[in-house]
C-alpha positions as CSV (number, residue, x, y, z in Angstrom):
1,M,49.6,-20.2,-18.7
2,K,48.0,-22.9,-20.1
3,K,51.2,-25.3,-21.0
4,K,50.7,-26.3,-25.3
5,Y,53.2,-29.2,-25.4
6,F,54.0,-30.3,-21.3
7,G,52.0,-32.3,-20.0
8,T,52.0,-33.8,-16.1
9,D,55.1,-36.0,-17.7
10,G,56.4,-34.3,-19.7
11,V,56.0,-34.1,-23.8
12,R,54.3,-37.6,-24.5
13,G,52.5,-38.6,-27.9
14,R,52.2,-41.0,-30.5
15,V,55.5,-41.7,-32.1
16,G,54.5,-39.6,-35.5
17,D,52.3,-37.5,-34.4
18,S,53.0,-34.0,-34.3
19,L,54.7,-34.2,-30.8
20,M,56.4,-37.3,-30.6
21,H,57.5,-35.8,-34.4
22,P,61.7,-36.2,-34.9
23,E,61.8,-31.8,-36.7
24,L,59.7,-30.8,-33.4
25,L,62.1,-33.3,-30.9
26,L,66.0,-31.9,-32.7
27,K,63.6,-27.7,-32.0
28,L,62.9,-28.9,-27.7
29,G,66.6,-30.1,-27.7
30,W,66.9,-26.8,-29.2
31,A,64.8,-24.9,-26.7
32,I,65.9,-27.1,-23.6
33,G,69.7,-26.0,-24.8
34,C,69.0,-22.4,-24.8
35,V,67.0,-22.2,-21.6
36,L,70.1,-24.3,-20.2
37,T,72.8,-21.7,-21.3
38,Q,70.4,-18.7,-19.8
39,E,70.8,-20.3,-16.7
40,P,74.3,-19.2,-14.6
41,K,77.3,-21.8,-14.6
42,E,80.5,-21.9,-13.1
43,L,82.9,-20.7,-14.8
44,E,81.1,-19.8,-18.5
45,K,81.3,-24.4,-19.0
46,K,79.0,-25.8,-21.1
47,P,75.6,-26.8,-19.7
48,H,76.2,-31.0,-19.5
49,V,72.8,-33.1,-20.1
50,L,72.9,-36.8,-19.7
51,I,69.9,-38.8,-22.2
52,G,68.7,-42.0,-21.5
53,R,65.8,-43.7,-22.7
54,D,64.1,-47.3,-22.4
55,T,63.9,-50.1,-24.3
56,R,61.2,-49.0,-27.4
57,I,61.8,-49.1,-31.1
58,S,61.7,-45.6,-31.8
59,G,63.5,-44.7,-28.4
60,E,67.2,-44.0,-30.2
61,L,65.8,-42.0,-33.2
62,L,64.2,-39.8,-30.6
63,Q,67.1,-39.1,-28.8
64,L,69.3,-38.6,-32.0
65,T,66.7,-35.6,-33.1
66,L,67.3,-33.9,-29.5
67,Q,70.7,-34.4,-28.9
68,A,71.8,-32.8,-32.5
69,G,69.2,-30.5,-31.4
70,L,71.1,-30.0,-27.6
71,M,74.6,-29.6,-29.4
72,S,73.1,-26.8,-31.7
73,A,72.1,-24.6,-29.1
74,G,76.1,-25.4,-27.2
75,V,75.2,-27.9,-25.1
76,D,77.5,-31.1,-24.2
77,V,75.6,-34.4,-24.3
78,S,76.1,-37.9,-22.0
79,L,74.1,-40.8,-23.2
80,L,73.4,-43.2,-20.9
81,G,71.8,-46.0,-22.8
82,V,68.9,-47.7,-21.8
83,M,68.1,-46.3,-18.3
84,S,65.4,-46.7,-15.5
85,T,64.4,-43.4,-15.4
86,P,64.7,-43.4,-11.1
87,A,68.9,-44.5,-12.6
88,I,68.6,-41.0,-14.9
89,A,67.7,-38.5,-11.5
90,F,70.5,-40.5,-9.1
91,L,73.5,-39.5,-12.5
92,T,71.6,-36.5,-13.1
93,Q,73.2,-36.0,-9.7
94,K,75.9,-37.2,-8.7
95,L,77.5,-36.4,-12.0
96,N,76.5,-32.4,-11.7
97,A,74.9,-32.4,-14.7
98,S,72.8,-29.3,-15.8
99,A,69.3,-31.8,-16.2
100,G,68.8,-35.3,-17.2
101,I,66.3,-35.9,-19.9
102,V,64.4,-39.5,-20.4
103,I,62.2,-41.0,-23.7
104,S,60.0,-43.1,-22.2
105,A,56.3,-43.1,-22.3
106,S,55.8,-45.2,-19.1
107,H,53.0,-47.8,-18.7
108,N,52.0,-47.1,-22.3
109,P,52.0,-49.7,-25.7
110,Y,55.7,-48.9,-27.9
111,E,54.0,-47.6,-30.3
112,D,53.7,-43.8,-28.2
113,N,56.6,-42.1,-26.6
114,G,57.9,-39.4,-24.1
115,V,60.2,-37.1,-23.3
116,K,60.7,-36.6,-19.0
117,I,63.2,-33.5,-18.0
118,I,65.3,-33.6,-14.4
119,G,66.4,-30.5,-13.1
120,H,70.1,-30.9,-11.8
121,D,68.8,-32.0,-8.5
122,G,67.6,-35.3,-10.2
123,L,63.8,-33.9,-8.9
124,K,61.2,-32.5,-11.6
125,L,60.9,-29.4,-13.0
126,S,59.3,-26.5,-12.4
127,D,56.2,-25.3,-14.2
128,A,57.8,-22.2,-14.8
129,W,60.6,-23.9,-16.6
130,E,59.1,-25.8,-19.0
131,L,56.6,-22.9,-20.3
132,A,60.5,-21.0,-20.6
133,V,60.8,-24.3,-22.6
134,E,57.7,-23.9,-25.1
135,K,57.9,-20.1,-25.6
136,K,61.0,-21.1,-27.1
137,L,60.6,-23.4,-28.7
138,E,57.7,-20.8,-30.9
139,E,61.1,-19.4,-32.0
140,S,62.8,-20.1,-34.7
141,L,66.2,-22.3,-34.3
142,C,69.3,-20.7,-34.7
143,A,72.5,-22.6,-34.1
144,V,75.3,-22.2,-32.3
145,D,78.4,-21.4,-34.5
146,S,81.3,-24.4,-34.9
147,N,83.2,-23.0,-31.8
148,H,80.2,-23.5,-29.1
149,I,78.4,-27.0,-30.6
150,G,78.4,-29.2,-27.7
151,N,80.5,-32.1,-28.0
152,I,78.7,-36.1,-27.3
153,H,80.5,-38.8,-25.4
154,T,79.3,-41.9,-23.8
155,I,78.7,-43.3,-20.3
156,S,80.0,-47.1,-20.5
157,D,79.7,-48.3,-17.0
158,A,76.3,-46.2,-16.2
159,V,74.1,-48.6,-15.2
160,S,77.3,-50.8,-13.2
161,Q,77.3,-47.0,-11.7
162,Y,74.1,-47.8,-10.8
163,I,73.4,-51.5,-9.5
164,S,76.3,-49.9,-7.3
165,H,74.4,-47.4,-6.2
166,C,71.8,-49.3,-5.1
167,V,73.4,-52.5,-2.6
168,N,74.7,-49.7,-1.1
169,L,72.1,-47.8,0.4
170,F,71.2,-52.0,2.1
171,G,74.9,-51.5,3.9
172,K,77.0,-54.7,3.8
173,E,74.6,-56.8,6.7
174,F,71.4,-56.7,5.0
175,S,70.8,-59.8,3.4
176,L,67.7,-61.0,1.0
177,K,69.6,-64.7,1.3
178,K,67.0,-66.3,2.5
179,Y,64.1,-65.0,-0.4
180,K,63.2,-66.3,-3.6
181,L,61.3,-63.3,-5.6
182,V,60.7,-63.2,-9.1
183,I,61.5,-60.4,-11.2
184,D,58.7,-59.2,-14.0
185,C,60.9,-56.8,-15.9
186,A,58.4,-55.8,-18.6
187,N,60.5,-55.6,-20.9
188,G,61.4,-52.7,-20.8
189,A,64.1,-50.3,-18.8
190,T,65.0,-52.5,-15.5
191,F,65.7,-55.4,-17.8
192,N,70.1,-54.9,-17.0
193,C,70.0,-53.5,-13.4
194,A,66.9,-55.2,-12.1
195,S,68.5,-58.5,-11.2
196,P,72.2,-58.0,-10.9
197,I,70.5,-55.2,-7.8
198,F,68.9,-58.7,-5.6
199,S,71.1,-61.3,-7.2
200,A,73.8,-58.6,-4.7
201,L,71.5,-58.7,-2.2
202,G,71.6,-62.5,-2.0
203,A,68.8,-62.9,-2.7
204,D,67.3,-66.6,-5.4
205,V,66.2,-64.6,-8.1
206,V,63.4,-65.6,-10.8
207,V,63.4,-63.6,-14.5
208,M,60.7,-63.3,-16.6
209,H,60.3,-61.0,-19.2
210,A,63.8,-59.3,-19.7
211,E,64.3,-59.8,-23.8
212,P,63.4,-56.4,-24.6
213,N,62.8,-56.3,-28.3
214,G,61.7,-53.1,-29.6
215,I,57.5,-53.9,-29.3
216,N,57.3,-55.8,-26.1
217,I,57.4,-53.3,-23.8
218,N,54.6,-53.4,-21.2
219,D,53.0,-56.0,-24.3
220,C,51.0,-58.4,-21.3
221,C,53.3,-58.0,-19.0
222,G,54.5,-55.3,-15.1
223,A,52.8,-53.7,-13.2
224,T,49.9,-53.3,-15.7
225,D,49.5,-57.0,-16.2
226,V,50.2,-59.2,-13.3
227,A,48.7,-62.2,-14.2
228,S,52.1,-64.0,-15.5
229,L,53.4,-62.8,-12.3
230,Q,51.7,-63.9,-10.4
231,A,51.5,-67.6,-11.7
232,Q,55.2,-67.5,-11.5
233,V,55.4,-66.6,-8.0
234,L,53.1,-70.0,-7.2
235,H,55.0,-71.3,-9.8
236,T,58.5,-71.4,-8.4
237,Q,57.4,-71.4,-4.7
238,A,58.8,-68.0,-4.7
239,D,58.6,-65.7,-1.1
240,C,57.3,-62.5,-3.7
241,G,56.7,-60.9,-7.2
242,I,58.2,-58.0,-8.5
243,A,57.0,-56.4,-11.5
244,F,58.1,-53.1,-12.9
245,D,56.3,-50.8,-15.2
246,G,58.5,-49.5,-18.4
247,D,60.8,-47.0,-16.9
248,G,61.0,-48.8,-13.6
249,D,59.3,-46.1,-11.9
250,R,56.8,-47.1,-10.2
251,L,56.0,-51.7,-9.2
252,M,53.5,-54.0,-8.3
253,M,53.9,-56.6,-5.3
254,V,52.4,-60.0,-5.2
255,D,52.8,-62.4,-2.5
256,H,53.9,-65.4,-2.0
257,A,49.7,-66.6,-2.5
258,G,50.4,-64.9,-6.0
259,E,47.8,-62.0,-4.0
260,C,48.6,-58.0,-5.3
261,V,49.6,-56.1,-2.7
262,D,48.7,-52.5,-2.3
263,G,50.2,-49.2,-1.6
264,D,49.1,-48.9,2.0
265,E,50.7,-52.3,2.7
266,I,54.0,-52.4,0.8
267,L,55.2,-49.0,2.4
268,C,54.0,-50.0,5.5
């Protein structure tokens, strides 16, 4: 069956259009919640969903509508604030949440936004699961009674948990002390974690495009436009440069000579 709302990477579109409209996002949150409440669960606990977002000006608006929809279906919601997609996936698994939601349109301009759903194992959900949500979207919204409305709270140390996780992956013996790195955060979701991670690993870090204002995400910066990164690597005589995209789930690298390094070389 062909999907009506979900594309290859969630639901995405221009904010204010039919797909990224508060009315649809409210119902999408409710539909996601309904599917989760129908799944087997331990000890009759409410489903629990984490929500994180990138730095787009529309992020908080979409978050509010999604969380209202989820709570109306009887789902508890934890807010992570601005976080990268890998960080949200990590915390979804670590905290044993039912699902994680990423509000982001990745490398698209700020006028766009989107919703990606991550399963309890930190991985993308199946087509069958997305189709179940779409089927629910065709029904009329019907909220649970007051005794079953979901609760909401904020995880204030979400970013620090992820930074600690990344640093600990390398062990105490690993060090980048001899290296100077230029990090381009694309004014996106890595602005609050990329520099602390590489600094904690010992690198001399030069940070650029880490001052998001809601409309400058991916704007002539980040993984989709590495010209300024190349120039900064040469100017600072850095060993390499790393450019993330808006939600931090992909990157481009530049070597000491300012040349782009392709994916095959990075893997080697």
